[in-house]
N, C-alpha and C positions, 0 to 999 in steps of 0.2 A: 677237836670238836668236844664240847662239854656234854654232859648227860642231858642238860636242858635243851641244847641244840638238837641232840638226837631225838628227844621226845617231841620237840616242835616239828622236826622233819617228819617223824612217823605220823604225828597227828595231821599234818598237811597232807601227807600221802594218803591217809585213810579218807579224809574228807574229799579230796580230788578224785580218788578211786571210786567212791560212791557216785560222784557225778559222772564218771566214765561209764558206770552201769546204765546211766540214762542216755547219754550221748558220748560216744567214744572220743571224738576229736575235739570238742569244745573245751574240756578241762586241759587237754594237751596244748591247745592253742593259747589258752589263758596263761598257763605256766610258761610257755615260750615268750609271750609278750612281757609278762612280769619279770622274767629272768633277763630279757634283753634290756629292760629299763633299769635293772639293778635292784629290783624290789625283793626278789627271791633268789637266793644263791643256789647253784647247782653243783653236784659233785663233779670233780674235774673231767671224768670220762663222759659227762653228759652235757658239756658246754655246747655241743652241736644243736641242742634243742633250742637255744636262744639265737641261733644264726638266722640271718634274713632268708636264705633258701628254705630252712625248716618252717619259718613262719608263713611264707608264701604257700608251701605245700599244705600246711595245716589249715590255712584259710580256705583253700579250695576244697580240701577234704571235709571241713566242717560245713561248708555251704552245700556240698552234694549230699552229705549225710542228713542234714536238717531238712532239706527239700524232699528227699526221697522218702522220709518217714511220713510225709503227708499224702503219699500215693497209696490208696488201699491195695492190699495184697502184696505190693512191693515191700511194705513195712514188715510183713511176716517173713519174707525172704531175708530182709536185712537182719532180722532178729536171729536167724540161724547163723549168720556170719558174724554178727557183732558180739556174740557170746565169747568166743575165743579172743577176739580183738579187744574186748573190754578187759578181760583178764590180763592180757599182755600190756595194755595201756596202764592199768592200775599198778602192775608190777614195776613197769619202767618209771612211772611217776614217783612211786615210793622209793625205789632204789636211787633215783636222782637226788633224793633228800637225805640219804643216809651216808654221807661222805665220811671217810676216815674209819669206817668199820671194817672188821675182817670181811672179806668178800663172801664167805660162806654165810655169815650172820646177815650181811647187807642183803643178799639175794634171798635168803631164807625168810627174813622178815618181810621183804618186799613182795614175795609170792604169797605168803600167808595173809599178811595184813592188807596189802594193796590189791593183789590179784583176787584174793578170797572175797574181799568186800565188793569189788566190781562185779565179780561173778554172781554173788548173792543178789545184788540189786538188779543186775541185768536179767537174771532168772525170774525174779518177781515181776519185772515189767513185761517179760515175754508171756508169762501166765495171764497178766492183765490184758495184753493185747489179744491173745488167743481167745479169751473169754469175750472180749468186745467183738472180735471177728465172728464168732459163733452167734452171739446175741443180736448183732446189728447187721450182719452180712458185710462187715467191714466199714459200714457208713459211720460208725462211731469212733473208728480208729484215728481220724484227725483230731478229735478231742483228747484222746489218749496221748497222741504225739505232741499236742500243745502243752499238756500238763507235764509230760516228760521233759520237754525243752525248757519250760519254766523252772522245773526242779533242777535241771542241769545248770542253768544260768544262776539261779539263787544259791545252789550248793557250791558252785565254783567260787562265787564272790564271797560267800560266807566262810569257805575254807581258806581262801587267800587272806582274809582280814582277821578271822578269829579261829585259827586252826585247832586249839585246844577244845573250844566249845563245839565246833563243827564235828570233830571226831567223837566227842561225847554224845552228841545227838545221833550220829550214825550208829555207833555201837549200842546205844540205848535202844534205838529203833530196831536194830537187828535182834537184840535180846528179847524185846517185847514181842516181836513177830515170831520168834522161835517158841516162846512160852505160849502164845496164842495157838500156834500150830499143834504143839504138844497137847494142850488141853482139848482141842478139837478132835484130835485122833483118839485121845483117851475116852472122850464122850462117845465117839462113834463105836469104839470097841465095846463100851458098856451097853449101848443101845443094841448092838449086834448080839451080845451075850444074852440080853433080856429077851430078844425075839426068838432066840434058839431055845429058850427055857420052855 
């Protein structure tokens, strides 16, 4: 595996992991189908992902997940379960793309880049859903679910077709979000200090 292959795999993993933060099973299903069709190679120990039984299981899981997120209050319960599941899915997807690396490096990169990305995106969507639940008594949550599903579909397709660009967008978005959060907290600390004067 060349350095370019490793970078391509890492970028694909980051992009699909971000989509896992929106819907856990849709990116896994897409990777399964793409690998089964020979479009995306998998590491040797992940060939099972492209198997027909895995595809059937992922189709069922994707259908259940997508449908359940349109049920108010059930979506909040799913958020508590999907956090760890998204991190696991992001880690597995990224590890499946880092063939021929030392296992410690493979799983370390997969956990940090894939699992971390999925966890950050999933955490942000949980906050958005919680805000929607409080503000609309859950009635606005189907709109949030629709936006997340659209983001997962578009993010998955974008990642499969242009992995370098998809990873750049994801990482740039995370950096911009971190800077905005840091500035907001700094502003709140300043306002708090001014009020105490």
